[in-house]
Structure formats: C-alpha cells, structure tokens
RODO-351473 format. One line per field, with one value per residue (C-alpha): residue in three letters; x, y, z. Coordinates in nm, 2 decimals, m for minus. Example, Ala and Ser with C-alpha at 12.3 -4.5 7.8 and 13.67 -1.06 7.14 Angstrom:
<atoms>
type [ALA	SER]
east [1.23	1.37]
north [m0.45	m0.11]
up [0.78	0.71]
</atoms>
This chain:
<atoms>
type [MET	LYS	ARG	VAL	ILE	VAL	LEU	GLY	ALA	THR	GLY	SER	ILE	GLY	VAL	GLN	ALA	LEU	ARG	VAL	ILE	ALA	ALA	SER	SER	ASP	LEU	CYS	VAL	VAL	GLY	LEU	SER	CYS	ASP	ARG	ASN	VAL	THR	LEU	LEU	LEU	GLU	GLN	ALA	VAL	SER	LEU	GLY	VAL	ALA	ASP	LEU	ALA	VAL	ALA	ASP	GLU	GLY	ALA	ALA	ALA	THR	VAL	PRO	VAL	SER	LEU	TYR	PRO	GLU	LEU	GLN	VAL	ARG	SER	GLY	ALA	GLY	ALA	ALA	ALA	GLY	LEU	VAL	ARG	GLU	VAL	ASP	ALA	ASP	LEU	ILE	LEU	ASN	GLY	ILE	VAL	GLY	PHE	ALA	GLY	LEU	GLU	SER	THR	LEU	ALA	ALA	LEU	GLU	SER	GLY	ARG	SER	VAL	ALA	LEU	ALA	ASN	LYS	GLU	SER	LEU	VAL	CYS	ALA	GLY	SER	LEU	VAL	ARG	TYR	LEU	ALA	GLU	ARG	LYS	GLY	ALA	SER	ILE	LEU	PRO	VAL	ASP	SER	GLU	HIS	SER	ALA	LEU	PHE	GLN	LEU	VAL	GLY	ALA	ALA	GLY	THR	ALA	ALA	VAL	GLU	SER	LEU	VAL	ILE	THR	ALA	SER	GLY	GLY	PRO	PHE	ARG	GLY	TRP	ASP	ARG	ASP	ALA	LEU	VAL	PRO	VAL	THR	LYS	GLU	GLN	ALA	LEU	ALA	HIS	PRO	THR	TRP	SER	MET	GLY	GLU	LYS	ILE	THR	VAL	ASP	SER	ALA	THR	LEU	MET	ASN	LYS	GLY	LEU	GLU	VAL	ILE	GLU	ALA	HIS	HIS	LEU	PHE	GLY	LEU	ASP	TYR	ALA	ASP	ILE	GLU	VAL	LEU	LEU	HIS	PRO	GLN	SER	LEU	VAL	HIS	ALA	LEU	VAL	ARG	MET	ARG	ASP	GLY	ALA	LEU	LEU	ALA	HIS	LEU	GLY	MET	PRO	ASP	MET	ARG	VAL	PRO	ILE	ALA	TYR	ALA	LEU	HIS	TYR	PRO	GLU	ARG	VAL	PRO	VAL	ALA	VAL	GLU	ARG	LEU	ASP	LEU	SER	GLN	GLY	VAL	ALA	LEU	GLU	PHE	ALA	ALA	PRO	ASP	GLU	ASP	THR	PHE	PRO	ALA	ILE	ARG	LEU	ALA	ARG	GLU	ALA	GLY	THR	ARG	GLY	ASP	ARG	THR	THR	CYS	ALA	LEU	SER	ALA	ALA	ASN	GLU	VAL	ALA	VAL	ARG	ALA	PHE	LEU	ARG	GLY	SER	LEU	PRO	PHE	LEU	GLY	ILE	THR	ALA	VAL	VAL	GLU	GLU	VAL	LEU	GLN	ALA	SER	ASP	SER	GLY	SER	PHE	GLY	ALA	TYR	GLU	GLU	ALA	VAL	ALA	VAL	ASP	ARG	TRP	ALA	ARG	ARG	LEU	ALA	GLU	GLY	ALA	CYS	VAL	GLU	LYS	GLN	ILE	ARG]
east [1.62	1.56	1.49	1.23	1.12	0.78	0.69	0.31	0.23	m0.12	m0.22	m0.35	m0.01	0.14	m0.15	m0.12	0.27	0.24	0.01	0.26	0.54	0.34	0.28	0.67	0.93	1.21	1.09	1.07	0.96	1.23	1.06	0.72	0.59	0.26	0.10	m0.12	m0.30	m0.11	m0.39	m0.33	0.05	0.06	m0.15	0.10	0.41	0.29	0.18	0.50	0.73	0.87	1.00	1.13	0.83	0.79	0.49	0.47	0.20	0.37	0.02	m0.07	0.26	0.22	m0.09	0.11	0.08	0.46	0.40	0.23	0.49	0.81	0.99	0.91	1.11	0.88	1.01	0.79	0.76	0.80	1.14	1.07	1.03	1.36	1.53	1.39	1.54	1.90	1.90	1.75	1.94	1.74	1.80	1.50	1.28	0.92	0.81	0.43	0.41	0.17	0.29	0.58	0.64	0.79	1.08	1.31	1.28	1.36	1.67	1.79	1.75	1.95	2.21	2.29	2.31	1.99	1.73	1.38	1.05	0.89	0.53	0.57	0.57	0.63	0.98	1.04	0.79	0.93	1.31	1.35	1.70	1.81	1.68	1.83	2.17	2.19	2.07	2.34	2.62	2.53	2.48	2.11	1.81	1.47	1.20	0.86	0.56	0.30	0.12	0.19	0.55	0.61	0.49	0.70	0.99	0.93	0.87	1.17	1.38	1.28	1.33	1.64	1.64	1.82	1.52	1.25	1.10	0.82	0.63	0.24	0.09	m0.27	m0.55	m0.88	m1.02	m1.16	m1.53	m1.58	m1.45	m1.65	m1.79	m1.78	m1.69	m2.04	m2.12	m1.82	m1.92	m2.14	m1.91	m1.91	m1.64	m1.84	m1.87	m1.49	m1.39	m1.61	m1.32	m1.45	m1.14	m0.89	m0.93	m0.69	m0.64	m0.84	m0.59	m0.48	m0.84	m0.91	m0.60	m0.73	m1.06	m0.88	m0.64	m0.35	m0.24	m0.16	0.02	0.24	0.31	0.43	0.69	0.79	0.82	1.05	1.29	1.27	1.33	1.52	1.27	1.15	0.82	0.73	0.78	0.56	0.19	m0.13	m0.42	m0.76	m0.82	m1.13	m1.08	m0.76	m0.61	m0.34	m0.13	0.13	0.26	0.61	0.65	0.95	1.19	1.08	0.72	0.62	0.41	0.47	0.21	0.19	m0.15	m0.30	m0.58	m0.59	m0.44	m0.16	m0.02	0.14	0.36	0.43	0.54	0.75	0.93	0.97	1.12	1.31	1.49	1.29	0.93	0.72	0.38	0.10	m0.24	m0.44	m0.71	m0.60	m0.68	m0.87	m0.87	m1.05	m1.38	m1.37	m1.19	m1.28	m0.99	m1.07	m0.83	m0.89	m0.68	m0.75	m0.97	m0.71	m0.95	m1.18	m0.91	m0.61	m0.38	m0.19	m0.11	m0.02	0.22	0.40	0.46	0.58	0.81	0.97	1.07	1.25	1.21	1.12	0.82	0.70	0.77	0.54	0.28	0.27	0.26	m0.03	m0.23	m0.20	m0.33	m0.62	m0.71	m0.72	m0.96	m1.18	m1.19	m1.30	m1.58	m1.43	m1.31	m1.50	m1.39	m1.26	m1.10	m0.83	m0.66	m0.74	m0.54	m0.26	m0.23	m0.23	0.06	0.26	0.22	0.39	0.67	1.04	1.21	1.53	1.65	1.76	2.10	1.98	1.68	1.63	1.58	1.30	1.15	1.16	0.97	0.72	0.65	0.61	0.38	0.17	0.11	0.02	m0.21	m0.38	m0.44	m0.58	m0.81	m0.95	m1.02	m1.20	m1.36	m1.73	m1.96]
north [m3.25	m2.89	m2.69	m2.41	m2.11	m2.00	m1.65	m1.55	m1.91	m1.85	m1.64	m1.77	m1.85	m1.98	m2.23	m2.36	m2.36	m2.60	m2.83	m2.86	m2.93	m3.18	m3.37	m3.38	m3.61	m3.36	m3.06	m2.98	m2.68	m2.53	m2.21	m2.03	m1.67	m1.49	m1.16	m1.23	m1.55	m1.73	m2.00	m2.15	m2.08	m2.31	m2.58	m2.55	m2.58	m2.87	m3.07	m3.01	m3.04	m2.69	m2.51	m2.17	m1.91	m1.55	m1.33	m0.97	m0.86	m0.86	m0.86	m1.18	m1.32	m1.26	m1.50	m1.79	m2.02	m2.08	m2.33	m2.56	m2.53	m2.50	m2.62	m2.33	m2.03	m1.73	m1.41	m1.11	m0.76	m0.60	m0.75	m1.09	m1.25	m1.11	m1.24	m1.58	m1.57	m1.46	m1.71	m2.03	m2.24	m2.29	m2.35	m2.15	m1.87	m1.85	m1.51	m1.49	m1.17	m0.91	m0.56	m0.35	m0.57	m0.84	m0.62	m0.66	m1.05	m1.06	m0.86	m1.07	m1.37	m1.24	m1.09	m1.44	m1.58	m1.78	m1.80	m1.66	m1.79	m1.46	m1.41	m1.06	m0.86	m0.54	m0.64	m0.58	m0.28	m0.09	m0.15	m0.35	m0.20	m0.28	m0.63	m0.69	m0.55	m0.78	m1.09	m1.04	m0.95	m1.25	m1.50	m1.58	m1.66	m1.50	m1.74	m1.57	m1.74	m1.51	m1.73	m1.46	m1.41	m1.80	m1.84	m1.57	m1.71	m2.05	m1.90	m1.67	m1.95	m2.19	m1.94	m1.76	m1.39	m1.29	m1.43	m1.23	m0.90	m0.82	m0.98	m1.00	m1.02	m1.16	m1.02	m1.17	m0.81	m0.88	m0.86	m0.53	m0.61	m0.40	m0.17	0.23	0.47	0.58	0.19	0.16	0.47	0.27	m0.05	m0.23	m0.43	m0.76	m0.68	m0.61	m0.93	m1.14	m1.24	m1.45	m1.68	m1.68	m1.74	m1.49	m1.26	m0.94	m0.69	m0.87	m0.93	m0.55	m0.50	m0.71	m0.54	m0.20	m0.37	m0.22	m0.58	m0.59	m0.26	m0.39	m0.70	m0.47	m0.32	m0.65	m0.80	m0.49	m0.60	m0.96	m0.98	m0.64	m0.51	m0.16	m0.08	m0.03	m0.39	m0.53	m0.54	m0.62	m0.81	m0.89	m1.27	m1.36	m1.73	m1.71	m2.01	m1.83	m1.70	m1.50	m1.47	m1.39	m1.22	m1.35	m1.14	m1.35	m1.27	m1.59	m1.57	m1.83	m1.89	m2.07	m2.24	m2.43	m2.41	m2.15	m2.32	m2.14	m2.48	m2.50	m2.20	m2.25	m2.62	m2.49	m2.24	m2.47	m2.75	m2.55	m2.65	m2.98	m3.00	m3.24	m3.38	m3.18	m3.30	m3.04	m3.04	m3.07	m2.83	m3.04	m2.85	m3.14	m3.02	m2.70	m2.40	m2.04	m1.78	m1.42	m1.13	m0.73	m0.44	m0.30	0.02	0.26	0.54	0.37	0.16	0.39	0.18	0.02	0.37	0.49	0.22	0.25	0.62	0.55	0.28	0.52	0.74	0.48	0.29	0.60	0.67	0.29	0.26	0.56	0.40	0.08	0.24	0.47	0.18	m0.02	0.26	0.33	m0.06	m0.07	0.24	0.08	m0.23	m0.08	0.13	0.47	0.52	0.48	0.24	0.51	0.68	0.41	0.52	0.90	0.86	0.68	0.95	1.25	1.09	1.00	1.36	1.47	1.20	1.22	1.00	0.81	0.49	0.36	0.27	0.11	m0.03	0.25	0.48	0.27	0.27	0.65	0.68	0.42	0.61	0.95	0.82	0.65	0.97	1.16	0.88	0.88	1.24	1.21	0.92	1.16	1.42	1.16	0.94	0.85	1.08]
up [5.68	5.60	5.93	5.86	6.10	6.02	6.09	6.09	6.17	6.28	5.97	5.64	5.49	5.80	5.87	5.51	5.54	5.84	5.67	5.37	5.62	5.80	5.46	5.41	5.56	5.44	5.64	6.01	6.20	6.45	6.53	6.53	6.55	6.56	6.63	6.93	6.86	7.13	7.16	6.82	6.85	7.14	6.97	6.68	6.91	7.11	6.80	6.62	6.92	6.87	7.18	7.04	6.99	6.93	7.00	6.88	7.12	7.46	7.64	7.44	7.52	7.89	7.89	7.80	8.10	8.14	8.44	8.19	7.91	8.10	7.78	7.57	7.53	7.42	7.29	7.29	7.15	6.83	6.75	6.87	6.53	6.43	6.75	6.69	6.36	6.47	6.77	6.62	6.39	6.06	5.69	5.57	5.70	5.57	5.62	5.65	5.87	5.74	5.67	5.77	6.08	5.86	5.72	6.02	6.02	5.64	5.69	6.01	5.79	5.49	5.72	5.86	5.49	5.51	5.23	5.29	5.14	5.13	5.16	5.33	5.00	5.22	5.27	4.90	4.87	5.17	5.14	4.81	4.73	5.07	5.08	4.74	4.82	5.14	4.97	4.69	4.95	5.16	4.87	5.01	4.81	4.81	4.71	4.63	4.79	4.64	4.36	4.09	4.18	4.23	3.88	3.74	3.92	3.76	3.41	3.42	3.54	3.29	2.99	3.13	3.20	2.88	2.68	2.89	2.72	3.00	3.27	3.32	3.65	3.66	3.90	3.98	4.00	4.34	4.42	4.26	3.90	3.66	3.90	3.86	4.14	4.23	4.29	4.51	4.73	4.97	4.98	5.31	5.50	5.44	5.06	5.04	5.22	4.99	4.76	4.47	4.44	4.72	5.10	5.26	5.56	5.60	5.51	5.17	5.09	5.11	4.92	4.65	4.64	4.57	4.35	4.58	4.62	4.23	4.30	4.57	4.34	4.07	4.30	4.42	4.09	3.98	4.28	4.22	3.85	3.79	3.51	3.46	3.57	3.21	3.15	3.42	3.33	3.50	3.35	3.50	3.49	3.68	3.66	3.86	3.66	3.49	3.76	3.55	3.21	3.05	2.73	2.52	2.32	1.99	2.06	2.24	2.55	2.82	3.10	3.44	3.50	3.80	4.04	4.28	4.59	4.79	4.91	4.55	4.57	4.95	4.89	4.58	4.79	5.09	4.88	4.63	4.41	4.42	4.31	4.53	4.50	4.66	4.73	4.57	4.29	3.92	3.65	3.40	3.07	2.90	3.08	2.88	3.04	2.95	3.01	3.02	3.03	3.04	3.14	3.48	3.50	3.68	3.68	3.90	4.08	4.10	4.32	4.04	3.91	4.25	4.31	3.97	4.03	4.37	4.26	4.01	4.30	4.51	4.84	5.04	4.85	4.82	5.20	5.25	5.00	5.20	5.56	5.43	5.29	5.61	5.81	5.57	5.53	5.92	5.93	5.66	5.85	6.17	6.00	6.01	5.67	5.33	5.06	4.83	5.12	5.12	4.79	4.86	5.19	5.02	4.73	4.99	5.17	4.84	4.74	5.06	5.05	4.95	4.69	4.71	4.87	5.22	5.36	5.67	5.85	6.06	5.78	5.66	6.03	6.05	5.69	5.79	6.13	5.95	5.67	5.93	6.13	5.82	5.70	6.04	6.01	5.64	5.77	6.03	5.75	5.52	5.80	5.77	5.97]
</atoms>
C-alpha cells in the first residue's frame, strides 16, 4: 500500500487526485492540506479517515471545531504543509499547492528522500536548480503531474534521453487564441476564465489565457529534462488532444495523445512505475479527428518570450517572474489591473531583477518578497482608473 500526502487537497488537482486514490486499492491517504477551505478539507478527512491536516490560513484553521474532531491534528500557518510532510510518514507527496507557497513542501519532501508527484510548477520555476540538486543528492524522484510534462516524461522515458533532439509543448491557446492586442484591451475576468478545454483553478486559467502557463512550463521542462531553452518549443493546438511531442535525432516525431482529463497524468504519477486503468473517455480516432498546430503569436502574447529570457538568466530571475505574475494575476482577478497589464508588470519586474541561482530556500524567499513588492507597485501604476 502506497501512503500518499495530498497537498492542496481542496483545489482542482487535489480533488481529482483524491478521486483517483479512492478508485485504487493500492493507495491510501495519510495527510491532507489546504489553503483556507476547511469545510471541504474536513469532509475529505472524515471520509478518508485522515487525522493529519495542515491549513495555511491561520484564521481558517481556527474555525475547525476541535471538540467535534478530537482525533484530528491540525497544523496551521505558512509552513504547515511543509511541517505535515516532515512529520507524517508517507511514500509519496502529491504537491498541488498553487504558487511559490508550494516550494517549501517540495524541498521538505526531497530532503527526506521521498518522491514528489509535482503539480506545483513554481517549485521548479522558482528554484529549479536547487530542487534538482536536492533530488539528485537524496535519490528522490520528481514525477510531473502537468499533462504536458507527464506526456514528455513518458515519451522521453520510452525513447531514451540520448535519442531526443528537442521537446514540443502544446498549448490550447486559451480563450483568446487568434486575438490581436487591441481586442485584448477590454478583456474581463469572466472572459479570461472561460477556458475552451480544461477545467482548472482561477490562477492557472488566467495563466493559460496570457500563455504565461506555457512560459512557466518551458522553464519546468528545462529543469525536468535538462535541455537547453532553444530545444524546447511551444505549439498552439486548440483540440488539446496531443499533450506533447518529442523530436528524435533521426528526424522522427513521437506524440502523446489522449482526451483532456487530468485524472490520467495524476494516476500515472501516483502509481508510477505502474500504469493502471482509469475510467475516462477514450479518444476514438476512427470518428475522424482534425489536429491543428500553429506557432504562438509572441508579439501579442509575450509571456513565453519573457519566460525564456528569464530562464537563461537563472533561478533568481525566474523566481522574480513567477512572483510578479502571481501578484499581477491576483490584481487582474480583483478587477484592479487590465488583462494586458499582467505581462507588462512581469516585464517591468524582470528588467530590475538579478541573475544567478540559489544556494538555499531562504534566498528564494528573499527574492520572492522583493519581486512581489516591486510588482505591487507596478500594479498600482497600471491599475484601471
């Protein structure tokens, strides 16, 4: 029986992961965390018989009726999830926390030599060199949960690293594929959250609309597979049926296809190296399937270019990129920053950021805080008036 801690259990990835685990006789949950949705977290804990919990928001944690649940141990605060990882015995940590907040838990898991099913892309975006070093030193595995990186992981594993020339990450293009910059000026929160293919949390859905999600995935792929940024390509593919491709040294092109359902990559990471049945819709090519591909418009959507430029400068710059993007997306979602202001804020922060890597988690925290302060000021300058 593989014991799993699910971090970010009340989010989109966490909820789907618990469904996958519930359908399996080989997995059990021994710990759960959330940001502030304690109502759902308690429902999950009771239904799964889990006693060890973590709640990042101290105010939300204080609302847990301890007298009704005396068996629960509820950790609270910013480091609660990492504390849960350090204190509870588990075989695998599924990190579905959103943003920089997930980095400490990834490092805590790797430091203890445990494998991580990683949906928190910011762990690699913000401190990829540090995460890779720790994983190698401790002999721990990083199993990607993102659909694109799971597909690449499977393709590269099947072909062998030595045979791979370059990687291709696909992107749906989000709700604004084909739009020009003038059309993007009045974009609303509701429009940005209307993703044509995937059902995801708000932050990642907005990232998909700006194509920043693909920029972050390029950085993530660089750290996961060790390829230069010049060898990681992004292609728009609105059907979202081809999740990734790998170009081989002999000119062949291998593709990973399937219906867009996050339970598939989640199940692959949770059960790795085994592949188990998953009750999802099957892709039926006999019905006639059109597959379209095109290069992204990086003039209209500059996020991918900004991410590549940040990646070549190292973790300090990519950490600043991620922090600035989190702040800008939050401002857009609350209605104080225009849609085009998101990447404008990110670019302003990048221009002021340092290059280089991190030697410790505390250094990443310092850069993250600095970038957030700068981004908050930039958001005020560019706010909707």
